[in-house]
Gaussian input, Z-matrix of N, CA and C with variables (Angstrom, degrees):
# hf/3-21g

backbone

0 1
 N
 C     1     B1
 C     2     B2     1     A1
 N     3     B3     2     A2     1     D1
 C     4     B4     3     A3     2     D2
 C     5     B5     4     A4     3     D3
 N     6     B6     5     A5     4     D4
 C     7     B7     6     A6     5     D5
 C     8     B8     7     A7     6     D6
 N     9     B9     8     A8     7     D7
 C    10    B10     9     A9     8     D8
 C    11    B11    10    A10     9     D9
 N    12    B12    11    A11    10    D10
 C    13    B13    12    A12    11    D11
 C    14    B14    13    A13    12    D12
 N    15    B15    14    A14    13    D13
 C    16    B16    15    A15    14    D14
 C    17    B17    16    A16    15    D15
 N    18    B18    17    A17    16    D16
 C    19    B19    18    A18    17    D17
 C    20    B20    19    A19    18    D18
 N    21    B21    20    A20    19    D19
 C    22    B22    21    A21    20    D20
 C    23    B23    22    A22    21    D21
 N    24    B24    23    A23    22    D22
 C    25    B25    24    A24    23    D23
 C    26    B26    25    A25    24    D24
 N    27    B27    26    A26    25    D25
 C    28    B28    27    A27    26    D26
 C    29    B29    28    A28    27    D27
 N    30    B30    29    A29    28    D28
 C    31    B31    30    A30    29    D29
 C    32    B32    31    A31    30    D30
 N    33    B33    32    A32    31    D31
 C    34    B34    33    A33    32    D32
 C    35    B35    34    A34    33    D33
 N    36    B36    35    A35    34    D34
 C    37    B37    36    A36    35    D35
 C    38    B38    37    A37    36    D36
 N    39    B39    38    A38    37    D37
 C    40    B40    39    A39    38    D38
 C    41    B41    40    A40    39    D39
 N    42    B42    41    A41    40    D40
 C    43    B43    42    A42    41    D41
 C    44    B44    43    A43    42    D42
 N    45    B45    44    A44    43    D43
 C    46    B46    45    A45    44    D44
 C    47    B47    46    A46    45    D45
 N    48    B48    47    A47    46    D46
 C    49    B49    48    A48    47    D47
 C    50    B50    49    A49    48    D48
 N    51    B51    50    A50    49    D49
 C    52    B52    51    A51    50    D50
 C    53    B53    52    A52    51    D51
 N    54    B54    53    A53    52    D52
 C    55    B55    54    A54    53    D53
 C    56    B56    55    A55    54    D54
 N    57    B57    56    A56    55    D55
 C    58    B58    57    A57    56    D56
 C    59    B59    58    A58    57    D57
 N    60    B60    59    A59    58    D58
 C    61    B61    60    A60    59    D59
 C    62    B62    61    A61    60    D60
 N    63    B63    62    A62    61    D61
 C    64    B64    63    A63    62    D62
 C    65    B65    64    A64    63    D63
 N    66    B66    65    A65    64    D64
 C    67    B67    66    A66    65    D65
 C    68    B68    67    A67    66    D66
 N    69    B69    68    A68    67    D67
 C    70    B70    69    A69    68    D68
 C    71    B71    70    A70    69    D69
 N    72    B72    71    A71    70    D70
 C    73    B73    72    A72    71    D71
 C    74    B74    73    A73    72    D72
 N    75    B75    74    A74    73    D73
 C    76    B76    75    A75    74    D74
 C    77    B77    76    A76    75    D75
 N    78    B78    77    A77    76    D76
 C    79    B79    78    A78    77    D77
 C    80    B80    79    A79    78    D78
 N    81    B81    80    A80    79    D79
 C    82    B82    81    A81    80    D80
 C    83    B83    82    A82    81    D81
 N    84    B84    83    A83    82    D82
 C    85    B85    84    A84    83    D83
 C    86    B86    85    A85    84    D84
 N    87    B87    86    A86    85    D85
 C    88    B88    87    A87    86    D86
 C    89    B89    88    A88    87    D87
 N    90    B90    89    A89    88    D88
 C    91    B91    90    A90    89    D89
 C    92    B92    91    A91    90    D90
 N    93    B93    92    A92    91    D91
 C    94    B94    93    A93    92    D92
 C    95    B95    94    A94    93    D93
 N    96    B96    95    A95    94    D94
 C    97    B97    96    A96    95    D95
 C    98    B98    97    A97    96    D96
 N    99    B99    98    A98    97    D97
 C   100   B100    99    A99    98    D98
 C   101   B101   100   A100    99    D99
 N   102   B102   101   A101   100   D100
 C   103   B103   102   A102   101   D101
 C   104   B104   103   A103   102   D102
 N   105   B105   104   A104   103   D103
 C   106   B106   105   A105   104   D104
 C   107   B107   106   A106   105   D105
 N   108   B108   107   A107   106   D106
 C   109   B109   108   A108   107   D107
 C   110   B110   109   A109   108   D108
 N   111   B111   110   A110   109   D109
 C   112   B112   111   A111   110   D110
 C   113   B113   112   A112   111   D111
 N   114   B114   113   A113   112   D112
 C   115   B115   114   A114   113   D113
 C   116   B116   115   A115   114   D114
 N   117   B117   116   A116   115   D115
 C   118   B118   117   A117   116   D116
 C   119   B119   118   A118   117   D117
 N   120   B120   119   A119   118   D118
 C   121   B121   120   A120   119   D119
 C   122   B122   121   A121   120   D120
 N   123   B123   122   A122   121   D121
 C   124   B124   123   A123   122   D122
 C   125   B125   124   A124   123   D123
 N   126   B126   125   A125   124   D124
 C   127   B127   126   A126   125   D125
 C   128   B128   127   A127   126   D126
 N   129   B129   128   A128   127   D127
 C   130   B130   129   A129   128   D128
 C   131   B131   130   A130   129   D129
 N   132   B132   131   A131   130   D130
 C   133   B133   132   A132   131   D131
 C   134   B134   133   A133   132   D132
 N   135   B135   134   A134   133   D133
 C   136   B136   135   A135   134   D134
 C   137   B137   136   A136   135   D135
 N   138   B138   137   A137   136   D136
 C   139   B139   138   A138   137   D137
 C   140   B140   139   A139   138   D138
 N   141   B141   140   A140   139   D139
 C   142   B142   141   A141   140   D140
 C   143   B143   142   A142   141   D141
 N   144   B144   143   A143   142   D142
 C   145   B145   144   A144   143   D143
 C   146   B146   145   A145   144   D144
 N   147   B147   146   A146   145   D145
 C   148   B148   147   A147   146   D146
 C   149   B149   148   A148   147   D147
 N   150   B150   149   A149   148   D148
 C   151   B151   150   A150   149   D149
 C   152   B152   151   A151   150   D150
 N   153   B153   152   A152   151   D151
 C   154   B154   153   A153   152   D152
 C   155   B155   154   A154   153   D153
 N   156   B156   155   A155   154   D154
 C   157   B157   156   A156   155   D155
 C   158   B158   157   A157   156   D156
 N   159   B159   158   A158   157   D157
 C   160   B160   159   A159   158   D158
 C   161   B161   160   A160   159   D159
 N   162   B162   161   A161   160   D160
 C   163   B163   162   A162   161   D161
 C   164   B164   163   A163   162   D162
 N   165   B165   164   A164   163   D163
 C   166   B166   165   A165   164   D164
 C   167   B167   166   A166   165   D165
 N   168   B168   167   A167   166   D166
 C   169   B169   168   A168   167   D167
 C   170   B170   169   A169   168   D168
 N   171   B171   170   A170   169   D169
 C   172   B172   171   A171   170   D170
 C   173   B173   172   A172   171   D171
 N   174   B174   173   A173   172   D172
 C   175   B175   174   A174   173   D173
 C   176   B176   175   A175   174   D174
 N   177   B177   176   A176   175   D175
 C   178   B178   177   A177   176   D176
 C   179   B179   178   A178   177   D177
 N   180   B180   179   A179   178   D178
 C   181   B181   180   A180   179   D179
 C   182   B182   181   A181   180   D180
 N   183   B183   182   A182   181   D181
 C   184   B184   183   A183   182   D182
 C   185   B185   184   A184   183   D183
 N   186   B186   185   A185   184   D184
 C   187   B187   186   A186   185   D185
 C   188   B188   187   A187   186   D186
 N   189   B189   188   A188   187   D187
 C   190   B190   189   A189   188   D188
 C   191   B191   190   A190   189   D189
 N   192   B192   191   A191   190   D190
 C   193   B193   192   A192   191   D191
 C   194   B194   193   A193   192   D192
 N   195   B195   194   A194   193   D193
 C   196   B196   195   A195   194   D194
 C   197   B197   196   A196   195   D195
 N   198   B198   197   A197   196   D196
 C   199   B199   198   A198   197   D197
 C   200   B200   199   A199   198   D198
 N   201   B201   200   A200   199   D199
 C   202   B202   201   A201   200   D200
 C   203   B203   202   A202   201   D201
 N   204   B204   203   A203   202   D202
 C   205   B205   204   A204   203   D203
 C   206   B206   205   A205   204   D204
 N   207   B207   206   A206   205   D205
 C   208   B208   207   A207   206   D206
 C   209   B209   208   A208   207   D207
 N   210   B210   209   A209   208   D208
 C   211   B211   210   A210   209   D209
 C   212   B212   211   A211   210   D210
 N   213   B213   212   A212   211   D211
 C   214   B214   213   A213   212   D212
 C   215   B215   214   A214   213   D213
 N   216   B216   215   A215   214   D214
 C   217   B217   216   A216   215   D215
 C   218   B218   217   A217   216   D216
 N   219   B219   218   A218   217   D217
 C   220   B220   219   A219   218   D218
 C   221   B221   220   A220   219   D219
 N   222   B222   221   A221   220   D220
 C   223   B223   222   A222   221   D221
 C   224   B224   223   A223   222   D222
 N   225   B225   224   A224   223   D223
 C   226   B226   225   A225   224   D224
 C   227   B227   226   A226   225   D225
 N   228   B228   227   A227   226   D226
 C   229   B229   228   A228   227   D227
 C   230   B230   229   A229   228   D228
 N   231   B231   230   A230   229   D229
 C   232   B232   231   A231   230   D230
 C   233   B233   232   A232   231   D231
 N   234   B234   233   A233   232   D232
 C   235   B235   234   A234   233   D233
 C   236   B236   235   A235   234   D234
 N   237   B237   236   A236   235   D235
 C   238   B238   237   A237   236   D236
 C   239   B239   238   A238   237   D237
 N   240   B240   239   A239   238   D238
 C   241   B241   240   A240   239   D239
 C   242   B242   241   A241   240   D240
 N   243   B243   242   A242   241   D241
 C   244   B244   243   A243   242   D242
 C   245   B245   244   A244   243   D243
 N   246   B246   245   A245   244   D244
 C   247   B247   246   A246   245   D245
 C   248   B248   247   A247   246   D246
 N   249   B249   248   A248   247   D247
 C   250   B250   249   A249   248   D248
 C   251   B251   250   A250   249   D249
 N   252   B252   251   A251   250   D250
 C   253   B253   252   A252   251   D251
 C   254   B254   253   A253   252   D252
 N   255   B255   254   A254   253   D253
 C   256   B256   255   A255   254   D254
 C   257   B257   256   A256   255   D255
 N   258   B258   257   A257   256   D256
 C   259   B259   258   A258   257   D257
 C   260   B260   259   A259   258   D258
 N   261   B261   260   A260   259   D259
 C   262   B262   261   A261   260   D260
 C   263   B263   262   A262   261   D261
 N   264   B264   263   A263   262   D262
 C   265   B265   264   A264   263   D263
 C   266   B266   265   A265   264   D264
 N   267   B267   266   A266   265   D265
 C   268   B268   267   A267   266   D266
 C   269   B269   268   A268   267   D267
 N   270   B270   269   A269   268   D268
 C   271   B271   270   A270   269   D269
 C   272   B272   271   A271   270   D270
 N   273   B273   272   A272   271   D271
 C   274   B274   273   A273   272   D272
 C   275   B275   274   A274   273   D273
 N   276   B276   275   A275   274   D274
 C   277   B277   276   A276   275   D275
 C   278   B278   277   A277   276   D276
 N   279   B279   278   A278   277   D277
 C   280   B280   279   A279   278   D278
 C   281   B281   280   A280   279   D279
 N   282   B282   281   A281   280   D280
 C   283   B283   282   A282   281   D281
 C   284   B284   283   A283   282   D282
 N   285   B285   284   A284   283   D283
 C   286   B286   285   A285   284   D284
 C   287   B287   286   A286   285   D285
 N   288   B288   287   A287   286   D286
 C   289   B289   288   A288   287   D287
 C   290   B290   289   A289   288   D288
 N   291   B291   290   A290   289   D289
 C   292   B292   291   A291   290   D290
 C   293   B293   292   A292   291   D291
 N   294   B294   293   A293   292   D292
 C   295   B295   294   A294   293   D293
 C   296   B296   295   A295   294   D294

   B1=1.4424
   B2=1.5246
   B3=1.3062
   B4=1.4648
   B5=1.5191
   B6=1.3177
   B7=1.4599
   B8=1.5258
   B9=1.3473
   B10=1.4610
   B11=1.5259
   B12=1.2964
   B13=1.4530
   B14=1.5238
   B15=1.3253
   B16=1.4573
   B17=1.5204
   B18=1.3137
   B19=1.4566
   B20=1.5241
   B21=1.3248
   B22=1.4534
   B23=1.5317
   B24=1.3186
   B25=1.4639
   B26=1.5215
   B27=1.3184
   B28=1.4567
   B29=1.5264
   B30=1.3246
   B31=1.4698
   B32=1.5242
   B33=1.3119
   B34=1.4682
   B35=1.5227
   B36=1.3288
   B37=1.4658
   B38=1.5231
   B39=1.3435
   B40=1.4646
   B41=1.5206
   B42=1.3166
   B43=1.4577
   B44=1.5221
   B45=1.3263
   B46=1.4703
   B47=1.5240
   B48=1.3299
   B49=1.4536
   B50=1.5191
   B51=1.3122
   B52=1.4596
   B53=1.5195
   B54=1.3455
   B55=1.4596
   B56=1.5169
   B57=1.3283
   B58=1.4583
   B59=1.5211
   B60=1.3076
   B61=1.4635
   B62=1.5190
   B63=1.3248
   B64=1.4586
   B65=1.5299
   B66=1.3145
   B67=1.4624
   B68=1.5323
   B69=1.3253
   B70=1.4681
   B71=1.5259
   B72=1.3154
   B73=1.4607
   B74=1.5334
   B75=1.3328
   B76=1.4712
   B77=1.5294
   B78=1.3255
   B79=1.4722
   B80=1.5269
   B81=1.3229
   B82=1.4607
   B83=1.5207
   B84=1.3167
   B85=1.4653
   B86=1.5267
   B87=1.3304
   B88=1.4658
   B89=1.5243
   B90=1.3118
   B91=1.4604
   B92=1.5309
   B93=1.3352
   B94=1.4608
   B95=1.5274
   B96=1.3141
   B97=1.4630
   B98=1.5243
   B99=1.3212
   B100=1.4678
   B101=1.5311
   B102=1.3434
   B103=1.4647
   B104=1.5215
   B105=1.3223
   B106=1.4531
   B107=1.5090
   B108=1.3023
   B109=1.4554
   B110=1.5282
   B111=1.3310
   B112=1.4643
   B113=1.5239
   B114=1.3377
   B115=1.4677
   B116=1.5227
   B117=1.3400
   B118=1.4660
   B119=1.5217
   B120=1.3264
   B121=1.4632
   B122=1.5193
   B123=1.3263
   B124=1.4607
   B125=1.5153
   B126=1.3233
   B127=1.4633
   B128=1.5198
   B129=1.3210
   B130=1.4590
   B131=1.5213
   B132=1.3153
   B133=1.4623
   B134=1.5246
   B135=1.3345
   B136=1.4575
   B137=1.5244
   B138=1.3207
   B139=1.4698
   B140=1.5241
   B141=1.3320
   B142=1.4622
   B143=1.5252
   B144=1.3034
   B145=1.4552
   B146=1.5066
   B147=1.3054
   B148=1.4614
   B149=1.5313
   B150=1.3163
   B151=1.4611
   B152=1.5161
   B153=1.3166
   B154=1.4615
   B155=1.5202
   B156=1.3199
   B157=1.4518
   B158=1.5199
   B159=1.3197
   B160=1.4560
   B161=1.5198
   B162=1.3340
   B163=1.4590
   B164=1.5183
   B165=1.3081
   B166=1.4619
   B167=1.5234
   B168=1.3312
   B169=1.4633
   B170=1.5272
   B171=1.3286
   B172=1.4636
   B173=1.5281
   B174=1.3036
   B175=1.4666
   B176=1.5262
   B177=1.3146
   B178=1.4639
   B179=1.5312
   B180=1.3280
   B181=1.4675
   B182=1.5231
   B183=1.3231
   B184=1.4678
   B185=1.5225
   B186=1.3321
   B187=1.4716
   B188=1.5194
   B189=1.3322
   B190=1.4641
   B191=1.5288
   B192=1.3247
   B193=1.4683
   B194=1.5272
   B195=1.3264
   B196=1.4672
   B197=1.5238
   B198=1.3214
   B199=1.4679
   B200=1.5249
   B201=1.3320
   B202=1.4649
   B203=1.5299
   B204=1.3054
   B205=1.4673
   B206=1.5221
   B207=1.3117
   B208=1.4631
   B209=1.5180
   B210=1.3223
   B211=1.4590
   B212=1.5218
   B213=1.3124
   B214=1.4516
   B215=1.5309
   B216=1.3322
   B217=1.4674
   B218=1.5201
   B219=1.3222
   B220=1.4677
   B221=1.5182
   B222=1.3393
   B223=1.4715
   B224=1.5299
   B225=1.3067
   B226=1.4549
   B227=1.5196
   B228=1.3312
   B229=1.4708
   B230=1.5155
   B231=1.3197
   B232=1.4656
   B233=1.5217
   B234=1.3184
   B235=1.4583
   B236=1.5225
   B237=1.3318
   B238=1.4626
   B239=1.5283
   B240=1.3099
   B241=1.4568
   B242=1.5190
   B243=1.3099
   B244=1.4627
   B245=1.5236
   B246=1.3109
   B247=1.4553
   B248=1.5216
   B249=1.3160
   B250=1.4617
   B251=1.5230
   B252=1.3055
   B253=1.4619
   B254=1.5156
   B255=1.3085
   B256=1.4521
   B257=1.5132
   B258=1.2998
   B259=1.4598
   B260=1.5198
   B261=1.3205
   B262=1.4599
   B263=1.5202
   B264=1.3489
   B265=1.4533
   B266=1.5242
   B267=1.3166
   B268=1.4641
   B269=1.5244
   B270=1.2999
   B271=1.4613
   B272=1.5144
   B273=1.3248
   B274=1.4670
   B275=1.5170
   B276=1.2932
   B277=1.4636
   B278=1.5272
   B279=1.2899
   B280=1.4557
   B281=1.5121
   B282=1.2936
   B283=1.4534
   B284=1.5335
   B285=1.2920
   B286=1.4517
   B287=1.5094
   B288=1.3151
   B289=1.4547
   B290=1.5274
   B291=1.2786
   B292=1.4678
   B293=1.5077
   B294=1.3118
   B295=1.4805
   B296=1.4937
   A1=109.22
   A2=117.23
   A3=121.67
   A4=110.60
   A5=115.16
   A6=120.68
   A7=108.93
   A8=117.86
   A9=119.89
   A10=110.82
   A11=115.91
   A12=121.75
   A13=108.85
   A14=116.21
   A15=121.86
   A16=111.31
   A17=117.94
   A18=121.62
   A19=111.75
   A20=117.47
   A21=121.34
   A22=110.86
   A23=115.43
   A24=120.71
   A25=109.48
   A26=115.36
   A27=121.68
   A28=105.63
   A29=118.35
   A30=123.19
   A31=116.98
   A32=119.53
   A33=121.34
   A34=113.00
   A35=117.94
   A36=121.88
   A37=110.84
   A38=115.22
   A39=120.60
   A40=109.78
   A41=115.57
   A42=123.88
   A43=107.38
   A44=117.19
   A45=122.17
   A46=108.16
   A47=116.17
   A48=121.77
   A49=109.58
   A50=115.89
   A51=120.26
   A52=113.83
   A53=116.68
   A54=118.29
   A55=108.88
   A56=116.54
   A57=118.07
   A58=109.47
   A59=116.38
   A60=120.17
   A61=113.47
   A62=117.26
   A63=120.96
   A64=113.14
   A65=117.59
   A66=121.01
   A67=109.96
   A68=114.99
   A69=120.31
   A70=110.90
   A71=114.25
   A72=120.48
   A73=110.08
   A74=116.60
   A75=120.50
   A76=111.85
   A77=117.46
   A78=120.29
   A79=110.75
   A80=116.44
   A81=119.98
   A82=110.69
   A83=116.47
   A84=119.76
   A85=110.43
   A86=116.54
   A87=120.27
   A88=112.30
   A89=117.45
   A90=121.38
   A91=111.85
   A92=117.03
   A93=120.32
   A94=115.00
   A95=119.12
   A96=120.36
   A97=112.17
   A98=117.34
   A99=119.89
   A100=111.67
   A101=116.26
   A102=120.83
   A103=112.38
   A104=116.77
   A105=120.05
   A106=110.82
   A107=115.76
   A108=121.93
   A109=111.08
   A110=115.57
   A111=122.61
   A112=109.60
   A113=114.94
   A114=120.88
   A115=109.57
   A116=116.58
   A117=121.04
   A118=110.71
   A119=113.95
   A120=122.02
   A121=106.31
   A122=116.21
   A123=121.79
   A124=108.88
   A125=116.25
   A126=121.46
   A127=106.78
   A128=115.79
   A129=122.00
   A130=107.90
   A131=115.11
   A132=121.21
   A133=106.90
   A134=115.83
   A135=119.27
   A136=109.02
   A137=116.78
   A138=121.36
   A139=112.22
   A140=117.42
   A141=121.01
   A142=110.09
   A143=116.11
   A144=121.56
   A145=109.70
   A146=117.21
   A147=118.15
   A148=111.49
   A149=115.01
   A150=122.28
   A151=106.71
   A152=117.01
   A153=119.68
   A154=110.78
   A155=114.52
   A156=122.50
   A157=107.09
   A158=115.58
   A159=121.17
   A160=107.39
   A161=115.50
   A162=121.13
   A163=108.73
   A164=115.65
   A165=122.44
   A166=109.64
   A167=116.63
   A168=121.36
   A169=109.94
   A170=116.48
   A171=120.75
   A172=112.05
   A173=115.38
   A174=121.60
   A175=111.24
   A176=116.92
   A177=121.40
   A178=111.23
   A179=117.45
   A180=121.04
   A181=110.31
   A182=117.02
   A183=120.70
   A184=110.42
   A185=117.06
   A186=120.51
   A187=111.61
   A188=117.11
   A189=121.03
   A190=110.37
   A191=116.39
   A192=120.35
   A193=109.97
   A194=117.18
   A195=120.10
   A196=112.10
   A197=117.46
   A198=119.47
   A199=111.04
   A200=117.08
   A201=122.54
   A202=110.48
   A203=116.33
   A204=121.81
   A205=116.18
   A206=118.80
   A207=119.81
   A208=112.19
   A209=117.25
   A210=121.35
   A211=113.91
   A212=119.02
   A213=120.74
   A214=111.16
   A215=115.26
   A216=122.57
   A217=109.60
   A218=116.05
   A219=122.72
   A220=106.80
   A221=115.53
   A222=122.61
   A223=111.66
   A224=116.40
   A225=121.18
   A226=114.89
   A227=117.26
   A228=120.68
   A229=109.76
   A230=115.58
   A231=120.93
   A232=108.95
   A233=115.75
   A234=120.41
   A235=110.16
   A236=115.78
   A237=121.89
   A238=107.48
   A239=115.97
   A240=120.90
   A241=110.35
   A242=115.88
   A243=120.65
   A244=108.53
   A245=115.35
   A246=119.98
   A247=108.93
   A248=116.23
   A249=120.94
   A250=108.23
   A251=115.77
   A252=121.79
   A253=110.56
   A254=115.42
   A255=119.79
   A256=108.48
   A257=116.76
   A258=121.01
   A259=110.94
   A260=115.90
   A261=118.71
   A262=110.41
   A263=115.62
   A264=119.57
   A265=108.39
   A266=116.40
   A267=117.27
   A268=109.87
   A269=115.90
   A270=120.55
   A271=108.58
   A272=117.01
   A273=118.28
   A274=111.05
   A275=114.97
   A276=118.45
   A277=107.20
   A278=115.38
   A279=120.65
   A280=108.77
   A281=114.55
   A282=120.53
   A283=107.10
   A284=115.89
   A285=120.57
   A286=109.11
   A287=115.32
   A288=119.71
   A289=108.28
   A290=115.67
   A291=120.17
   A292=108.98
   A293=116.22
   A294=120.15
   A295=110.90
   D1=131.66
   D2=-177.96
   D3=-74.46
   D4=144.83
   D5=176.80
   D6=-75.98
   D7=142.23
   D8=178.06
   D9=-60.49
   D10=143.92
   D11=178.21
   D12=-104.67
   D13=171.60
   D14=179.88
   D15=-60.32
   D16=-14.48
   D17=-179.99
   D18=-82.60
   D19=-5.29
   D20=-178.47
   D21=-88.43
   D22=59.45
   D23=-179.10
   D24=-72.38
   D25=148.17
   D26=175.00
   D27=-93.40
   D28=110.94
   D29=-166.16
   D30=-54.28
   D31=-42.50
   D32=-173.98
   D33=-98.34
   D34=3.50
   D35=-173.62
   D36=-112.19
   D37=141.96
   D38=174.62
   D39=-122.14
   D40=154.12
   D41=174.05
   D42=-95.64
   D43=136.31
   D44=178.29
   D45=-123.28
   D46=112.76
   D47=175.93
   D48=-110.72
   D49=170.90
   D50=177.77
   D51=87.73
   D52=6.17
   D53=176.64
   D54=-82.58
   D55=159.71
   D56=176.34
   D57=-97.23
   D58=174.73
   D59=-173.43
   D60=-69.47
   D61=-11.07
   D62=-179.99
   D63=-97.68
   D64=-4.56
   D65=-178.70
   D66=-64.79
   D67=134.01
   D68=-177.93
   D69=-109.21
   D70=164.28
   D71=175.09
   D72=-60.39
   D73=-39.00
   D74=179.87
   D75=-61.76
   D76=-41.52
   D77=178.21
   D78=-62.50
   D79=-43.89
   D80=178.96
   D81=-65.79
   D82=-40.11
   D83=177.87
   D84=-60.57
   D85=-47.83
   D86=-179.60
   D87=-60.96
   D88=-32.28
   D89=-179.69
   D90=-77.12
   D91=-42.85
   D92=-171.39
   D93=-97.17
   D94=-13.38
   D95=-176.88
   D96=-66.01
   D97=-22.27
   D98=177.13
   D99=-68.46
   D100=-16.35
   D101=-179.35
   D102=-85.64
   D103=-28.10
   D104=-178.02
   D105=164.80
   D106=174.35
   D107=-176.42
   D108=-70.24
   D109=131.25
   D110=-176.92
   D111=-104.19
   D112=136.41
   D113=177.03
   D114=-90.70
   D115=-53.99
   D116=-178.51
   D117=-144.16
   D118=153.94
   D119=170.69
   D120=-132.75
   D121=125.40
   D122=178.18
   D123=-121.71
   D124=117.80
   D125=174.07
   D126=-98.53
   D127=128.09
   D128=-179.17
   D129=-113.84
   D130=129.44
   D131=176.39
   D132=-121.60
   D133=103.99
   D134=-179.86
   D135=-139.00
   D136=-166.15
   D137=-176.56
   D138=-62.70
   D139=-26.56
   D140=179.52
   D141=-71.64
   D142=-27.80
   D143=-177.91
   D144=122.62
   D145=169.84
   D146=179.81
   D147=-74.04
   D148=139.03
   D149=175.08
   D150=-155.96
   D151=172.21
   D152=-176.45
   D153=-143.78
   D154=160.51
   D155=170.91
   D156=-124.34
   D157=132.41
   D158=177.05
   D159=-119.29
   D160=128.47
   D161=178.35
   D162=-110.60
   D163=123.65
   D164=178.69
   D165=-97.27
   D166=159.63
   D167=177.46
   D168=-65.50
   D169=-42.58
   D170=-174.90
   D171=-111.96
   D172=138.84
   D173=177.37
   D174=-60.24
   D175=-37.63
   D176=-179.17
   D177=-60.06
   D178=-36.15
   D179=177.92
   D180=-61.92
   D181=-45.82
   D182=178.75
   D183=-60.16
   D184=-40.63
   D185=179.00
   D186=-63.71
   D187=-41.56
   D188=179.34
   D189=-64.75
   D190=-43.95
   D191=178.73
   D192=-60.46
   D193=-44.96
   D194=-179.87
   D195=-65.91
   D196=-29.19
   D197=177.84
   D198=-71.18
   D199=-18.24
   D200=177.81
   D201=-109.68
   D202=28.04
   D203=-168.50
   D204=-56.81
   D205=-16.07
   D206=-178.72
   D207=-103.60
   D208=16.05
   D209=-173.53
   D210=-108.83
   D211=7.72
   D212=-173.47
   D213=-116.44
   D214=130.64
   D215=-178.54
   D216=-133.69
   D217=145.35
   D218=168.70
   D219=-133.15
   D220=127.47
   D221=-179.01
   D222=52.99
   D223=38.87
   D224=177.95
   D225=78.58
   D226=-0.29
   D227=179.42
   D228=-98.92
   D229=131.38
   D230=176.75
   D231=-74.33
   D232=130.24
   D233=179.21
   D234=-85.15
   D235=146.11
   D236=175.83
   D237=-101.99
   D238=118.49
   D239=-178.46
   D240=-112.74
   D241=142.55
   D242=173.85
   D243=-155.01
   D244=170.59
   D245=174.96
   D246=-64.11
   D247=149.66
   D248=175.09
   D249=-95.26
   D250=140.24
   D251=-178.13
   D252=-121.95
   D253=154.63
   D254=172.32
   D255=-60.97
   D256=140.95
   D257=-178.46
   D258=-74.94
   D259=137.56
   D260=174.02
   D261=-102.29
   D262=9.27
   D263=174.96
   D264=-78.30
   D265=139.85
   D266=176.70
   D267=-66.01
   D268=137.84
   D269=177.91
   D270=-80.06
   D271=148.65
   D272=179.26
   D273=-63.40
   D274=140.83
   D275=176.55
   D276=-99.61
   D277=143.65
   D278=-178.58
   D279=-112.25
   D280=141.48
   D281=178.42
   D282=-114.06
   D283=124.64
   D284=-179.56
   D285=-96.84
   D286=135.92
   D287=-179.23
   D288=-120.67
   D289=137.54
   D290=175.49
   D291=-82.64
   D292=136.00
   D293=177.60
   D294=-104.71

C-alpha cells in the first residue's frame, strides 16, 4: 500500500497551528463559525504542541478560510492555517490478548 503524499489533502478540513495549550474547541468555534458551518473541531495536545483540525461542511468554506489565513488571532497570537493532509505516520498497532 502506498504511503499518502502531500497531495492527499482532506478537502473540507484545515490545520490550525499557533494555538496555546489553553485554547478550547469553543474558542475556535466562536472564531471560525462566522466563515461557515462547522462539522467538527479537534484540539490535539501532544509532544509536538497544541494544534487543531477544523472540518467544515463545505469544501469552499475551507478554501475561503485558507485564502484569509493571516487574519485569525486568539489571545493576541496569530494562527497558522494550512490544508490538512492524510497522515503518513504509521498508526499504532494494537495486539489483543485473551485472558
